[in-house]
C-alpha positions as CSV (number, residue, x, y, z in Angstrom):
1,X,-51.7,116.8,69.2
2,X,-48.9,118.3,71.4
3,X,-50.8,117.4,74.6
4,X,-51.2,113.8,73.5
5,X,-47.6,113.6,72.7
6,X,-46.6,115.0,76.1
7,X,-49.0,112.6,77.9
8,X,-47.5,109.6,75.9
9,X,-44.0,110.7,76.8
10,X,-44.8,111.0,80.5
11,X,-46.4,107.5,80.5
12,X,-43.3,106.0,78.8
13,X,-41.0,107.8,81.2
14,X,-43.0,106.6,84.2
15,X,-42.9,103.0,82.9
16,X,-39.2,103.3,82.2
17,X,-38.5,104.6,85.7
18,X,-40.5,101.8,87.2
19,X,-38.7,99.1,85.2
20,X,-35.2,100.4,85.8
21,X,-33.3,99.8,89.0
22,X,-30.9,102.1,90.6
23,X,-27.8,100.6,89.0
24,X,-29.1,101.2,85.5
25,X,-30.3,97.6,84.8
26,X,-33.9,96.4,84.5
27,X,-35.7,94.4,87.2
28,X,-36.7,91.0,85.9
29,X,-34.6,91.2,82.8
30,X,-32.8,88.1,81.5
31,X,-30.2,90.3,79.9
32,X,-26.8,90.4,81.7
33,X,-26.0,93.1,84.3
34,X,-24.2,95.7,82.3
35,X,-22.4,96.9,85.4
36,X,-20.4,93.7,84.9
37,X,-21.0,93.0,81.2
38,X,-19.9,95.9,79.0
39,X,-19.4,94.4,75.6
40,X,-21.4,92.4,73.1
41,X,-20.6,91.3,69.6
42,X,-22.9,89.8,67.0
43,X,-23.8,88.9,63.4
44,X,-26.8,90.0,61.3
45,X,-28.3,89.6,57.9
46,X,-31.3,90.7,56.0
47,X,-32.8,92.4,53.1
48,X,-32.7,96.0,51.6
49,X,-34.9,98.2,49.5
50,X,-33.2,101.1,47.8
51,X,-34.7,104.3,46.5
52,X,-32.5,106.2,44.0
53,X,-33.1,109.9,44.4
54,X,-32.7,112.0,41.3
55,X,-34.6,114.9,39.7
56,X,-35.1,113.9,36.1
57,X,-36.5,117.4,35.2
58,X,-37.8,117.2,31.7
59,X,-36.6,113.7,30.9
60,X,-40.1,112.3,31.0
61,X,-38.9,109.1,29.4
62,X,-36.8,108.1,32.4
63,X,-38.4,106.3,35.4
64,X,-36.5,105.0,38.4
65,X,-37.9,102.1,40.4
66,X,-36.8,100.8,43.9
67,X,-35.1,97.4,43.9
68,X,-34.5,94.9,46.6
69,X,-31.1,93.5,47.8
70,X,-29.4,92.0,50.8
71,X,-27.3,93.1,53.7
72,X,-25.0,91.2,56.2
73,X,-22.3,92.1,58.7
74,X,-20.9,92.1,62.2
75,X,-21.7,94.4,65.1
76,X,-20.1,95.4,68.4
77,X,-21.7,97.4,71.2
78,X,-20.4,99.1,74.3
79,X,-23.0,99.4,77.0
80,X,-22.6,102.5,79.2
81,X,-25.9,101.9,81.1
82,X,-28.7,99.4,81.0
83,X,-30.7,101.7,78.7
84,X,-27.9,103.3,76.7
85,X,-25.2,101.9,74.4
86,X,-22.9,102.8,71.6
87,X,-22.7,100.5,68.6
88,X,-20.7,100.2,65.4
89,X,-21.2,97.8,62.5
90,X,-19.2,96.6,59.5
91,X,-21.9,95.9,56.9
92,X,-22.2,94.9,53.3
93,X,-25.3,96.8,52.0
94,X,-26.8,96.5,48.5
95,X,-28.3,99.7,47.0
96,X,-30.0,98.6,43.9
97,X,-32.4,100.3,41.5
98,X,-33.9,100.0,38.0
99,X,-34.1,102.6,35.3
100,X,-36.8,102.3,32.6
101,X,-36.4,104.4,29.5
102,X,-39.0,104.8,26.8
103,X,-37.9,105.9,23.3
104,X,-39.3,105.5,19.8
105,X,-36.5,103.1,18.7
106,X,-36.7,100.7,21.7
107,X,-39.9,101.2,23.8
108,X,-38.9,98.8,26.6
109,X,-35.3,99.7,27.3
110,X,-34.3,99.2,31.0
111,X,-31.2,98.9,33.2
112,X,-31.1,97.0,36.6
113,X,-28.2,98.2,38.7
114,X,-26.7,96.2,41.5
115,X,-24.4,98.2,43.8
116,X,-22.4,96.7,46.7
117,X,-21.3,99.1,49.5
118,X,-19.2,98.5,52.5
119,X,-20.7,100.7,55.3
120,X,-19.5,101.5,58.8
121,X,-22.4,103.0,60.9
122,X,-21.8,104.4,64.4
123,X,-25.0,104.8,66.4
124,X,-26.4,105.5,69.8
125,X,-29.0,103.0,71.0
126,X,-31.6,103.8,73.7
127,X,-33.5,100.8,75.0
128,X,-36.8,100.4,76.9
129,X,-38.1,97.2,78.4
130,X,-37.0,94.1,80.3
131,X,-36.7,90.7,78.7
132,X,-38.1,92.2,75.5
133,X,-36.5,95.6,74.7
134,X,-37.7,98.2,72.2
135,X,-34.7,100.2,70.9
136,X,-34.3,103.5,69.1
137,X,-31.2,103.9,66.9
138,X,-29.7,107.1,65.6
139,X,-26.2,107.9,64.2
140,X,-24.2,108.4,61.0
141,X,-22.3,106.2,58.6
142,X,-19.4,106.3,56.2
143,X,-18.8,103.8,53.4
144,X,-17.3,102.8,50.1
145,X,-18.8,101.7,46.8
146,X,-17.1,98.3,46.3
147,X,-18.6,97.0,43.0
148,X,-21.5,97.1,40.7
149,X,-23.3,95.1,38.0
150,X,-25.6,96.2,35.2
151,X,-28.0,94.1,33.1
152,X,-30.9,95.1,30.9
153,X,-31.8,96.1,27.4
154,X,-30.7,99.2,25.6
155,X,-30.4,100.7,22.1
156,X,-27.2,99.8,20.3
157,X,-25.6,100.6,17.0
158,X,-25.6,96.9,16.2
159,X,-29.3,96.7,16.7
160,X,-29.9,99.7,14.3
161,X,-27.9,97.8,11.6
162,X,-29.1,94.2,12.1
163,X,-32.6,94.8,13.6
164,X,-31.9,91.7,15.9
165,X,-33.4,92.4,19.3
166,X,-30.9,90.0,20.9
167,X,-28.3,92.7,20.2
168,X,-30.0,95.0,22.7
169,X,-29.4,92.9,25.8
170,X,-26.4,93.3,28.1
171,X,-25.2,91.7,31.3
172,X,-21.9,93.0,32.6
173,X,-19.9,94.2,35.7
174,X,-19.8,97.9,36.2
175,X,-16.6,99.7,35.2
176,X,-15.8,102.6,37.5
177,X,-14.7,105.9,36.0
178,X,-12.5,108.0,38.4
179,X,-13.7,111.2,36.7
180,X,-17.4,110.4,37.0
181,X,-18.0,108.1,40.0
182,X,-17.9,109.1,43.6
183,X,-17.2,105.9,45.5
184,X,-17.2,107.5,48.9
185,X,-20.6,107.2,50.7
186,X,-21.8,108.9,53.9
187,X,-25.0,109.9,55.5
188,X,-27.4,109.4,58.5
189,X,-28.7,106.2,59.8
190,X,-31.7,105.7,62.1
191,X,-34.2,103.0,63.0
192,X,-35.8,100.8,65.6
193,X,-35.2,97.3,66.9
194,X,-36.8,94.7,69.1
195,X,-34.4,92.6,71.2
196,X,-35.2,89.4,73.0
197,X,-33.1,87.7,75.6
198,X,-32.7,84.0,74.6
199,X,-30.3,83.0,77.3
200,X,-28.2,84.8,79.9
201,X,-25.5,85.8,77.4
202,X,-27.3,85.6,74.1
203,X,-30.1,87.7,72.6
204,X,-31.9,87.9,69.3
205,X,-32.9,91.1,67.4
206,X,-35.1,92.3,64.6
207,X,-34.3,95.7,63.3
208,X,-35.6,98.1,60.7
209,X,-33.2,100.9,59.7
210,X,-32.8,103.6,57.1
211,X,-29.6,104.8,55.5
212,X,-30.1,108.3,54.3
213,X,-27.4,109.2,51.9
214,X,-25.9,112.7,51.9
215,X,-23.2,112.2,49.3
216,X,-23.8,112.4,45.5
217,X,-23.0,109.1,43.8
218,X,-21.3,111.1,40.9
219,X,-18.6,113.8,41.0
220,X,-19.1,117.2,39.6
221,X,-17.5,116.4,36.3
222,X,-19.6,118.6,34.1
223,X,-22.0,121.5,34.3
224,X,-25.8,121.2,35.1
225,X,-25.6,117.8,36.7
226,X,-28.5,116.6,38.8
227,X,-27.4,115.2,42.1
228,X,-28.1,111.5,42.7
229,X,-28.5,110.0,46.2
230,X,-29.4,106.6,47.7
231,X,-31.9,106.2,50.5
232,X,-31.9,102.6,51.7
233,X,-34.2,100.7,54.0
234,X,-32.9,97.5,55.7
235,X,-34.8,94.8,57.6
236,X,-32.2,92.7,59.4
237,X,-32.1,89.9,62.0
238,X,-29.2,89.3,64.3
239,X,-27.8,87.4,67.2
240,X,-25.5,88.9,69.9
241,X,-23.2,87.4,72.6
242,X,-22.5,89.3,75.8
243,X,-19.1,89.2,77.4
């Protein structure tokens, strides 16, 4: 396995050295010469799929399910060489999930949680290719939990009295609790992208990235709490303009 990896790495390095000229740009590339063009800005949007990580221990009636969402934002890159750049984004990222809870009073209780975050990733980008570039992305992000929404079906005192199933449904904005909720968000971000030069100063991109949360979404407000984290995948498409 290790020999195959070394061989693959050497082949990629050889192809990279052949494609790259002495000034750090790529022969035959439609992308601008980064010796003259240092900055690019752009817009992106796409979809997310969030995985809510929690150890439910003995709570066998609780089941968390990944839910989809959306993402959009602006990006700016500073190109140090033809193959290396630093990038920062200002992104709105949804980190949604569903909780199903089975109990003897209400067998189909569930809650769908929509969570809107403002994230600022800072990443290093390594590119390989000419007109079409394959990019590797790695860095970190910090963010803030802006708002939330909850809807679903749960057991209520009214339902126990009336027996009317309509009394079990709810649809409401989430009210933050300063003692319980940790609205600061931070973690690692990594992924891969494919970039295509459309014109001399414009390129298109398709990117798959992961936000790996390292901060608990709740504060340590009581004993024996199980940490809860978000791991979010994002598939996003963008357009950038080179200055």
